[in-house]
N, C-alpha and C positions, 0 to 999 in steps of 0.2 A: 317194148316188150315183144320180143319173139313166142308166136305160138306155141302150143304145144301141140299142135300138127305138124308142123316142120320137123318135131323131135321125132315122132312117131314115124316121118316118113322116111328119119336117118336111121327106123331101127332101135330108137334110144327111147320112146316113150314113159316102158316102165322104169328104165334108169333116172329119168327126169324126176318121176313121182317118190321115188327113192330117195334123190337129191335134195329134192324143196321138203321133205318130212324129216330129214339128216340123217337119213337109215345109213347104217352101213350094208356099201357093197359087196358083191359076192364074187368069188373067183371066177363060176360065169361070167358075169357083169363085167369085169375086167377084162374079159378077152373079148367080149362083148365092143368094147370102146376103144381096145388096140386096133379091132377087125373091122371100125366103122369107114366106110370109105368117104365119109362128107368131113372132115377135116374143119370146116365150118361151125359144125351141129357140136362135135366136139368140144372145141374151144368155147362155143357159147354155152355150152353145160358146167366145161370147169370154170368161167367165170361165174357164172349163180352162185358156185358152192365159194369162190374168193370171196365173194362181195357177201355172201351170207360170214364169214369168218370177220374179212379187214374193212371192207366198204373199198373207196379208193385209194384208202393208204397201201402204199410204197413205201417200205423200209430200208436204210441205208446204215453203214455203220463205219463208222472211221477205224480203221484197220491199219494194220503193219503184218505183212507177212514174212517170218523170218525162217528159210528153208536151211538149216544147220548143215547139212551134208546129204550128196548124194551116193557116195558110198554106201554096197547092200550086198548083203551077205543072201537074201532073195533073188533067183534071177525070175521074175515075172514075163513072161514071152510079150506082153502087151504095154511094157515100162520103157519110156523113152529117155527116162531121166538118170535112173540107178547107173554105177559106173563101179568099177573095181580098185581097190587102193592104188594100184599103180599108171590107171589107166589114162590117157589123155580127156581131160575135162571133169577128173576126178574131182571134189574140194571137201574140205572139211573146216566149218568156224570155228575159233578161240571163242572162249568167253569175252574176251574184249573186243571183238570182233563183231558180235552180237548186241553187246551194249551199244558199240558205236554208231549200229545201226538205227537203233531204237533212238539214242540222241540226235541224228540228223535227221528222224522223222521232220516233214514239213510241220505236223501240228505235233501234240502227244497224242496218243493213239486211244483207245477206249478198250482197245480189243489187242492181243499179239496173239497172234495165230502162229504156232509153232511147231513146225513137222519135219522130216528128213528121211532118208535111209534106213533103215535095220543095219548098223555100223557094226564090227566086231568086236572094238574094243574102245568105245566111248563110256564110261561106266556110270549109274545112276549117280551118282555123288558130282558127278559134272552138272547135270540139270538141276539139280539140288542149290548149289554153290551158284547156277547163272540167274535160276529163278527168284532165288532170296535177290538176291542183286536187283535186279529188274524192279521188284518190289520197293526196294530203297530208292530207286528213281524217281518210278512211275509208279505210287503208292495208289493210285486208282484204278492203274490199268490192271484188266482183267487178262490174265496168262489160260490162252487155250490149249492145249501142247497134248500131243502125240496121239495116230488113229491107236487102234484096237491093235493092231498090227507090232508095233513100238512097242505099249506095254508090255504083246506078250513075248517078244522079242528082250526087253531089260529084264524080265522076271527071267528067262531064260540063262543070261548071262551073270546074274545076278544069283543067281542058285533061289530062289525066294517067289514066293506067289504073285499070279498079279494082283491081289489084292492089295499085298503088303506094300510093292510097288504104287498102285493108285493110292496108299494112305499116305506114301513117304513124300510124293509131290504136293500134294493136297499140304501137308506140314512146310512145303517150301513154299507155296503160294499158288500151284496149279489149282483151276477152279471148273475150267468143260475139259471134255476129249475135243478132237477134231471128227472127224465124221469119215474117214477115209479108211480104205482098206478091207471094204466092203463086200467089192465087187459085185457078182453076180454069186450069192447063195448057191445054189445047184453045187454038188460037188463034182459031177460031170463036166460043168462048166470050170472049175474053177482045175479040176485036175489037165482041162488044157490050157488055159492063160495064167495062171499064178498056183503049179503044183506045191512049193515050199512056204506056199503062206497058209497061215492057221488057218482052219475051217471056218465056213458061215457060224454053224453054232459055237464056236470060241469069240467069234467073232461078237456073237449076242452077250453072249455071257461078260465077255468082261463090259460091257457098256450096262450090264444088268448092274455088275457090282459098285462102277462109279455111281450109278444113280443111288443104289442106297447109302452112298457114302455122303450124297449131297453135291455130287457133280451132275450136272445139266454136259447133253453133248449133241453133236449131229448126225445124221446118221447120212449116206451114198450110196445111189446104183451109180456100176458103170455099165455101159450099155451099146449095143452099136456092133459086137464084135463077133461071138460065137453062140450068144443065147438065141432064145426062140421070144416070144409071146409069153408062152406060157412059163417060161422062167422069170420074167420082171414081173411077170401080178404075181409068181411065188413069193420072190423077193419084199414086193411089195406090202404082201399079207404076213410075212416074217415079222417083218420090222415095227405092224402095227400089232402084230399079237404080242412082242416082248413091250411095245411100249403099254398095254394093257397091264402089263407086268408090273413094269417099274418107271414109268411114266417121263421120263427125263430126255425124251427126244424133244429138241426143240425145231428142228429144221430138217429138210429133206432136201439133198442139195445133186441133182440126175447131170452125171456127169456124161457127157458123149464122149465117145472113143475118139481120138484122135490118130491117124494112120501114119503121120511123118514121122520118118525116125523110127517108127514103132518095127520089132522083128516080128511081130503077131499082123498076117496079112490074112484081109476079107474081103471074100466076093465081094461083095454088094454094100461098099460104104454109106455111112449114116448120109441121109438127106437132111434139109432143114426142115421138111416136114414132119421127119419123123421127132429129130428133135421135139418139136411144136405137140406132136402126140403124145410124145412120153410125159411131157410137165402136165398136160392135159390129164392124162389118166395117173399119174401120180396125186394129182392134187383131189381127183374124188376116190381113191383107193384110201387116202390116208387120211381119213375122219378122225382121227386121234392126235393127229400130228400137225401143228399148228400154222408151220410155215413151210414155203417149196422156194428156193432159193432160183432165182436167174442170175445164174455166175456167168457172169460177163467175161470172165479172163477165158473159160472156154467157150464158150457162145459165141463171143465175139458181141459188142455192143448193140448193134443192131436188129439182133436176135433175141437178145437179152430183154431189149425193148418190145419185141413182138409178145416174148413170154407173157410178158405179164398182162397181155389180154387172153392165153391160155391155161389161166391158173396160178402163174410164179406171183408172190405179192412181195416178196426181200429181192435187192438188188445188188443185196452183199457191200462191197465197202471201195475205202481209196485205196487198198492192198498196197501202192508203192514199192513195191517189187515180188516178182513171183516166178519161181523157176521150171515148177513141176511140168504146168501146162504148158507153157513157152518152149520146155526143151523136146515136148509132143508135137510140136507145131502150129499150136495157138499164135494166130497174127493178131489177140488185142491188144491194147495199150499196156505198159508195166504199171501204171496207175492214175487214178484220177482223182480231181480236185471234188471238195466239196460240192461246189458250184457248177463244175461239170456232170456231177453225180442227181443232181436237183434237175436242172435244165432236163436231162434225156429224162427223168421221170414225169414231167410235167408235160414235156415233149411230146408223152402217148396219152397224159389225159388223166391221172392219175395225181396223186398226194403225195410230196418226199415226206418221209419221217425220218429222223432221227432219232437211232436206237443207241442201246448199250447192247454190249456181249449177249446179256440173255434177253432182247427184245422188249425192253423195258423202252418207253419212249423218252428221250430226253429234251 
């Protein structure tokens, strides 16, 4: 057991008291954590909170990602995935393509994660029909579909409200929203990196609507570009305030900005230290969002393993095929097996627990 003096000497004594009492940390506490020079103390503090919530359990899921198109009307400066319709490398999957990918999955997934670009002419009916077919062939599989950005785009192209889009998707079989598109909520940051994307307050509103309809969802934070520590803390605070209201967030996925192939150039690219710091602070600030994901696709497997000692408790899943992170320069494998996931979790001292899409143990 690490002594209280250790945390006190690192400037974290008061925050330790709050963590032990399971009290909410303040904005000022968040900034203190980000500026703490002692990474080991920060990780130890996040581990205390992680073990309060989950003990040694580390979760994973048998899942399958489907990236249905990279054709996108938004021109996000950071994105290495999006293409224009006639640009080299652009693609759009048909319903048959999607169903074939699912039928070819090594084992039936518990969760299908469906995301893509904001395509200019894919109608909502395409997804309704596709999801209905997925539920026919995989009735026990949970469909986790779309970012709030895609929901907003579908509402615009169909000239209906976002809540109507959500209702129709729910009828078709979707049960969860993905967490992408949050980036950083600060409007000044969004104006620099994704000026055509919906505002942060709209992202939060759409997730709130989804939660009211019975959807659960994940949430994200893209960090390591032009944002400040204050922007990160504000982002986390807005997420937990939305969670206070609607209560449907299962998990935060901290997403490191990958610079390869991006038009957005940064002076000081992320280090591994900053990745671990961000995961630890996220765990400590988000007292009401139960899970923090070590997303091995973006972090790499070894860094994701290390993140389990810095507050993360979820290792994502088998994935099978992922394009968004890999087109941005991710060097990780396209997919992992159940055995590989469990060995990686055990190898760093934790207990692997297979879960379903809603984080129930299976």
